[in-house]
C-alpha positions as CSV (number, residue, x, y, z in Angstrom):
1,M,99.3,92.2,100.3
2,T,101.6,90.5,98.0
3,W,101.4,89.2,94.2
4,T,100.1,85.7,94.0
5,A,102.1,83.1,92.2
6,D,99.6,83.1,89.3
7,Q,99.9,87.0,89.0
8,L,103.6,86.8,89.0
9,A,103.7,84.2,86.3
10,R,101.2,86.0,84.1
11,I,103.2,89.3,84.4
12,G,106.4,87.5,83.7
13,E,105.1,85.8,80.6
14,A,103.5,89.0,79.2
15,E,105.4,90.4,76.3
16,E,104.4,93.9,77.4
17,L,102.5,95.3,80.3
18,H,99.9,98.0,79.9
19,L,99.5,99.9,83.0
20,A,96.1,101.6,83.1
21,P,94.2,102.8,86.0
22,R,94.0,99.5,88.2
23,R,94.4,97.1,85.3
24,T,97.3,95.2,83.5
25,D,97.1,91.9,81.5
26,G,93.8,91.1,83.1
27,I,95.0,91.6,86.6
28,E,93.3,94.3,88.3
29,A,95.1,95.9,91.3
30,D,95.8,99.1,92.9
31,V,99.7,99.5,92.7
32,S,102.4,101.5,94.1
33,F,106.0,102.1,92.9
34,A,109.3,101.6,95.1
35,E,113.0,101.8,94.4
36,A,114.4,98.7,92.7
37,D,116.9,96.6,94.9
38,P,120.3,97.7,93.4
39,D,121.6,94.1,94.0
40,A,118.9,92.9,91.6
41,Q,120.0,94.8,88.6
42,T,122.3,92.1,87.2
43,A,119.3,89.5,87.4
44,I,117.0,92.0,85.9
45,D,119.3,92.7,83.0
46,A,119.7,89.0,82.4
47,A,115.9,88.3,82.5
48,Y,115.5,91.0,79.9
49,H,118.2,89.5,77.6
50,A,116.8,86.0,78.0
51,K,113.3,87.2,77.1
52,Y,114.0,89.7,74.4
53,D,117.3,89.3,72.8
54,R,115.6,87.6,69.9
55,Y,114.4,91.1,68.8
56,G,118.0,92.3,68.5
57,P,120.5,94.3,70.7
58,T,119.0,97.7,70.0
59,I,115.8,96.8,71.7
60,V,117.3,95.3,74.9
61,S,120.2,98.0,75.2
62,H,117.4,100.7,76.0
63,V,116.2,98.7,79.0
64,T,119.5,97.4,80.4
65,G,122.6,98.6,81.8
66,P,123.6,101.7,84.0
67,G,121.2,104.1,82.2
68,A,118.2,101.8,82.8
69,H,119.2,101.1,86.3
70,A,118.6,104.6,87.4
71,V,114.9,104.4,86.4
72,T,114.1,100.9,87.2
73,V,111.1,100.5,89.8
74,R,109.5,97.9,91.7
75,L,105.6,97.5,91.0
76,L,104.0,96.6,94.3
77,P,100.4,95.8,95.4
78,A,99.3,99.0,96.8
79,Q,98.6,97.5,100.3
80,E,102.0,96.1,100.6
81,E,104.3,97.9,103.0
82,R,107.2,99.6,101.4
83,T,110.5,98.6,102.6
84,S,114.0,99.8,101.8
85,P,115.7,97.7,99.1
Protein backbone atom coordinates (compact mmCIF):
# COMPACT_ATOMS: atom_id res chain seq x y z
CA MET A 1 0.00 0.00 0.00
CA THR A 2 1.22 3.51 -0.75
CA TRP A 3 -0.11 6.99 -0.01
CA THR A 4 -2.57 8.26 -2.60
CA ALA A 5 -1.92 11.57 -4.36
CA ASP A 6 -4.84 13.10 -2.41
CA GLN A 7 -3.45 11.90 0.94
CA LEU A 8 0.03 13.24 0.13
CA ALA A 9 -1.44 16.60 -0.91
CA ARG A 10 -3.48 16.85 2.30
CA ILE A 11 -0.50 15.90 4.45
CA GLY A 12 1.72 18.37 2.59
CA GLU A 13 -0.77 21.22 2.94
CA ALA A 14 -1.36 20.70 6.68
CA GLU A 15 0.19 23.24 9.03
CA GLU A 16 0.70 20.47 11.60
CA LEU A 17 0.08 16.77 11.72
CA HIS A 18 -1.52 15.23 14.76
CA LEU A 19 -0.63 11.59 14.98
CA ALA A 20 -3.13 9.65 17.01
CA PRO A 21 -3.91 6.00 16.87
CA ARG A 22 -4.75 5.50 13.19
CA ARG A 23 -5.79 9.09 12.35
CA THR A 24 -4.15 12.32 11.12
CA ASP A 25 -5.83 15.29 9.42
CA GLY A 26 -8.88 13.23 8.57
CA ILE A 27 -6.79 10.48 7.02
CA GLU A 28 -7.12 7.19 8.83
CA ALA A 29 -4.36 4.66 8.29
CA ASP A 30 -2.13 2.26 10.14
CA VAL A 31 1.39 3.61 9.82
CA SER A 32 4.96 2.53 10.38
CA PHE A 33 8.19 4.47 10.61
CA ALA A 34 11.40 4.03 8.64
CA GLU A 35 14.70 5.83 8.40
CA ALA A 36 14.63 8.87 6.15
CA ASP A 37 16.75 8.79 3.03
CA PRO A 38 19.93 10.75 3.89
CA ASP A 39 20.03 12.07 0.32
CA ALA A 40 16.62 13.70 0.86
CA GLN A 41 17.66 15.89 3.82
CA THR A 42 18.48 18.97 1.73
CA ALA A 43 15.08 18.82 0.02
CA ILE A 44 13.32 18.24 3.36
CA ASP A 45 15.06 21.30 4.87
CA ALA A 46 14.14 23.39 1.82
CA ALA A 47 10.48 22.33 2.11
CA TYR A 48 10.40 23.33 5.79
CA HIS A 49 11.95 26.71 4.96
CA ALA A 50 9.50 27.31 2.12
CA LYS A 51 6.52 26.49 4.30
CA TYR A 52 7.50 27.92 7.70
CA ASP A 53 10.09 30.72 7.29
CA ARG A 54 7.27 33.23 7.65
CA TYR A 55 7.19 32.34 11.37
CA GLY A 56 10.84 33.32 11.87
CA PRO A 57 14.19 31.56 11.96
CA THR A 58 13.84 30.19 15.50
CA ILE A 59 10.94 27.94 14.56
CA VAL A 60 12.56 26.50 11.44
CA SER A 61 16.00 26.09 13.01
CA HIS A 62 14.62 23.46 15.41
CA VAL A 63 13.49 21.16 12.59
CA THR A 64 16.27 21.63 10.02
CA GLY A 65 20.00 21.03 9.88
CA PRO A 66 22.23 18.22 11.10
CA GLY A 67 20.61 17.91 14.54
CA ALA A 68 17.19 17.35 13.02
CA HIS A 69 18.50 15.02 10.32
CA ALA A 70 19.42 12.42 12.93
CA VAL A 71 15.79 12.11 14.06
CA THR A 72 13.97 12.56 10.75
CA VAL A 73 11.81 9.56 9.85
CA ARG A 74 9.60 8.46 6.97
CA LEU A 75 5.94 7.87 7.76
CA LEU A 76 4.70 4.91 5.72
CA PRO A 77 1.37 3.16 5.32
CA ALA A 78 1.77 0.08 7.53
CA GLN A 79 1.36 -2.43 4.71
CA GLU A 80 4.12 -0.88 2.61
CA GLU A 81 7.25 -2.97 2.60
CA ARG A 82 10.13 -1.17 4.24
CA THR A 83 13.18 -0.74 2.07
CA SER A 84 16.57 0.74 2.77
CA PRO A 85 16.90 4.44 1.92
